[in-house]
N, C-alpha and C positions, 0 to 999 in steps of 0.2 A: 119264876125263874128266873134269874139275869142273866143274861148269855155277853159272857165274856170271850174277846177274840183272843186267838192263838197267841200266847207268849213269843217273842221275836226268834226266841232259840229253837222253837217247836216250827214256826215258819221256815227257817232255814234249814231243817230237817228235812222239811217235807220237801224244798225246792232240790235238797241233794239226791232225794231217793227219786222222784222224778227226772232230775239229770241223769243219774244213773240207769234208771229202765230204758231210756232215750237211746243212750250208747249200747245196751245190750241190743236192742232194737235192731240198731243199725248194725251191729256187728253179724246179728244172725240174717241180715237181709241178702236174698241173692240177685243175680243179674242175669239175664238171658242174652247170651252174645254170640254171633254168627261170626263166622272166621273165613278169610279169603287170604290167598300167600299169592305174591308176585315177585320176579319171576317162577315160573312152575317149577317144583323140584326134580330131581333126573329119576327118582325113585320116590314109590311111596313112603311118606314121613310125617312125624306128628313132632309138636313142640309139647312141653307139659307145662300147666300151671300150676305154681307153688301154693297151694291153698294155705294149710296150719297143720301142725301136728306130725309134720314130714309125712303129708299127703300131697299128693298131685291129679290134676285131673287133663285127660289127654286131649289135645287141640289138633284136627287133622289138619295138614297142610295141602291145599290143593288152587287149583287158579283158573278153573272152568266154571264152577259156581261156587257161593257161599257155603258153607257147612249146615246141616240142620241146625236147630236150636240148641246150645246146650247153657245147663243153670250153671254158675260160678258164683262163688261166696263176693260178696262185695267188700273189698279189704284198701288200705290206705293205699298201697301200690299194688300192682299186679306184676309178679317177676315169673318168665315164661325161660325155659330151660330144659335140661335134662337131667333127670334122677338117675343116682347110682348106687352102688354100695363102697364102701372103703376098706382098708387093709384089716380093718376090726368088725368087719361085719356092718360098720354105722353107715347111714343114712346119708349121703350127700347129694349137692341138688348145685349145678352149673348154670348160674344165669346167664342167658344170651340177648336178653332185651327186656325191660323194664317199663312200664307205662301207669301213670295216675288215671284212675278210670273216669270217665264221665259220670256226673251227677244222675243219670238216665238209669231206669231200669231194663233198657234194651239197649243192645249198642253192637253196632259193626266194627270187628277188628281187621285191620288190615296189613298184615305182613309183609314187610319190603326184605329180601334176600339182597344182602350187600355183598358184591362181585360174585363169584362162582360157589363159594362155599356156603355148606348149607348150616355154618355153626354160627353165622352172624347175621342178626335181622336188625331190623326196625319195626315199631309198631305204631299204626295211626288208627287212634277210636274215633269213631262216628255216631253222630248221634241220627238213626234212623228218623226218629219224628222231624228232622228238618231237610229229610229228603222223600218228599211224599212219590205217589204214583206220578207218573209223567214229568218226573225232573231227574235231572242229570247232576253226577256229581264228578267233576274233572279234576285229576290231578297230576301236577307236573313233575316229573320224576326226570328230567333232561337235565343238563348242566346250563342252559340257558334259559330266557326268557319265552314265555310264548302268547301268542296273542289270538282271538278268534272271536267267530259271533256266531250264536250257536238260535236259532229262531228269533234273529233281531236284537238278541243280548248281546252286548258287546262285554269282553272280556279281558283282562290280561293278567297273566301267571306268573312270577317270579318260580324260579327253582323252588322245589320242594312244598309250594301253597296249594291252594286247593281251591274251589269254587262250588257252588250251587247252583245251578243254573232251571231255571221253571220256562223255557221255550215256548212260544208262541207257534202255531201252527199256520206257517206261512209259506207252505208249498202245497196245500191241499188238505184232505181232512186228517188228522192226524199225521203230520209229515212237518219235519222241519228243514230249513236250509242249515248245515255245519261246516264250518271251514277255521283251519289254523294254519299260522304262520311263525315260525322261528328265525331265530337271526343269523346271520352270517357274514362276514367280511361288511358288519354296519349295515346290510341292506336285511328286508324281511322279505322270506321266501315263502311260498305257499309250501304246503306238504300234505295237506287233507283237505277234501271239499265231496259234501256227498248228501244227501235228504236222510236223515234220521227219521225213525219212527217214536212218535209220543204214544208209550203204551200205558193205558187206562188202569191196567192192574200190576203193573211192575215201575222198579226203579232203574235206573242204568248206573253202572261206574265205568269212568272212562279214564285211562292210565296212558298218561303219554310219558312215552319212554326211548330212549336210544340204544340201538342195538350196536357190539362192539364192529369195528369197521364201515358202519354207516355216519354219514353224516345228517340224512334228514331224519327227525323223530317218527315215531311208528306210535300206533294206537292199539292197547288192547281193552276191549269192553267185557263187561259181566252184566247179565239181567239178572235183576234181582226179583222174581214175582213176589207179590202181597196178597 
């Protein structure tokens, strides 16, 4: 029996079927997220992720620790907000922030409240694979640049930028020295210095921010056990 290669039309049909299958798998793929909100909401609060077909997934807003893992669908864009019912009984959804998901199957979502209202947010997705144990993720939410040294590693963070630091234990076993400076009147002024613990089974998120009426920045730290 003589073998005949598939025709060009058949090869094209097979390729299109494969592409359609890949799209279907991608659409059904889920992502595991853990969420954190800063500053702390004044009361127990949640955001909702608009998934599909007028369905939502509730995301608790808490600032002391990340939430437990939550399974969410992988979408081209995640829209977070509040669902409701319109005058005709129809489903409504008010988007309060949106973000394009990272390509990873596990993600950390950091929700930043804008001002004092609970209806304005910005969301930062983080790849936990790039923040292993003993590492620090540092985010600058102040209005000016921040410089610092963490475990011998120097960093400079413009406003809104973040850095992942893998410090060395330069102050003894599992301890490193950390210090930060902010800029005022064209001078760099210290606002924090201490020894930080390098945790073998946890990563740490550090948020640099400024409170109303205070000149010097402050720190909010969250330990995420692994």
